[in-house]
N, C-alpha and C positions, 0 to 999 in steps of 0.2 A: 563436454562444455566445462569452462572453468569459471568459477564463482569467487569473487574475494571479498570478505566482510570482515571489518575490523582488522585488517591486515593479514588474516588467515586466508590461505589458498585452500579450497575445497573442490574437490573433483566431483562432478554430478553425472552419475549415468542415468540417462533417460531410457526407460523401456517401456513396453506396452503390456506388462504383466500384471499391472495394479498393485504391486507391492513397493513398499518404500515411500518415497517422495511424492510419487503420483504427479500431480499437477503443479505442484509448488516450485518447481525448479524455474519454470518461467517467471513466476512471481518475483523470485530472488533477482533475476536479471532486471526486472522492472526497478526494483530497488536501487540497483547498481547504477541503472541509468539516472534516476534521480540524483544520486550521489556525484556522478560523473558530470552531470550538467551544473551543478552546484546548488540544485534546489535544496537539499538536507542541509547543507552548511549556511544556506542564506536563511532558511527557516531557524536553524538554531541561533544565529546571530541576532535575528530579529525578535525571537520569541524568548530570549535568554532573561528577559526582565521577569518573566513568568515563574522561573526557577527559583526557589527559596532555599534550597539546601545545595550546598556543593556537590554531595553525593546525590544519588537519584538519576532518573532519567532525563535525558536532554529533550525539551519540547519539539524540536525539529526532528528528531528522530522518531517520537512517538507519533508526530503527525504522518511522517513519511510511511512508517510501518502500518498506520491506519489507511493510508492511501493505497498501499499494496493489499491489504485484507480487501477492501472494498473492489479492486481490480480482480481479486481472485475469487470473487462471488459472494464475499462477505456482506451481511445485510445489518449488522449492529455490533456494538462495541465488544460483546462477548465472543463475537467470532473471530477476534484477534488471537483467540487460542489456538487456531489453526496455523497461524504464523509463529506463534510462540512455541509449540511442539517441534518445530523443525529448527532447533537452535544451530545445528550444522550450517544451515543456508543463512539464515537469518540473525544469528548471534542471540545476544540478550535483548528480549522484547517486554515492554511495559506490561504491568498486568491491568486487568480490565478496568479496576478502581482507577489507577493511575492515568490510564487512557482517558476515561471518562472525565477525570478533574482537568486533565489538560485542555479537553474540548470545551469544558464548561468554562475555564479561565479565558479562553479566547473568545468564546461568545460573550462573556460576561464583562470584559474588559473593554471600554470605549477605544475604539482605534484598532484594536488588534486583528480584525478581519481585514481590514486594509492593509496591515503589515503582512497577513499571509498571502493576499492577492498580490503585493509588491513583490515578494520572494517568488511567486510563480510566474509572475510577469518578466522577472529578471531570468529565471531558468528557461522560459520560453523563448525570450530574445536570444539566449545564448544557443538554444537548439536550433533556430532559424539561422543564426549566424554560422554554424557548422555546417548545417545540412543544405543550406540555400532555401530561400522561400520559393515555393512553387507557384507557378501562374494559377492553379486551381488545386483545391483540395476535396476529395471525394470521401465521404463517410459512407461506407456501406454497412448498414445494420440489418443484419440477417435473423430474422425471428420465424423460425419454422415451429409451426404447432405440430404436436404429436399426439395422436389420439389413441386411446387404448381401449379394445372393446373387452366387454365381459358380459357373461351370461347373466350376471347379477344387476345390471343397470336397470331394470325397471322394478328391483325390490325396494321396498319402503325402509326408511331408518328404523333403527331399533332403540 
């Protein structure tokens, strides 16, 4: 499968051997979908007022990378490191502190959450325009409990 980030074409080989990129290839495609639907550029335009320096990370890209990290199983800002470590797929990713400051600015600036919602709504509308709105949408959440047995189960804590 081919993934393009920052104008670079990268060939991704997906294997089941547990080496290399492992599960992150699909995450890169999720980021690419956000780019193609215009979500990243809409976030960049609308959150541009938060950027204080010409250099530095674009707030729209930071939010997109955080969303990819969450979809990839991340639970906190420091989990962005899993995305950052795969620069061949994701390009340059903001540091944890930069990502945290971006989220903090959005949460602390009046009206910024509405700006993010508007960018999301714009991308969602573009998706439905391209894909066609279905008559119904089914979300199948599969939560399978896996139990593990151990002879030490009745043991007391130490």
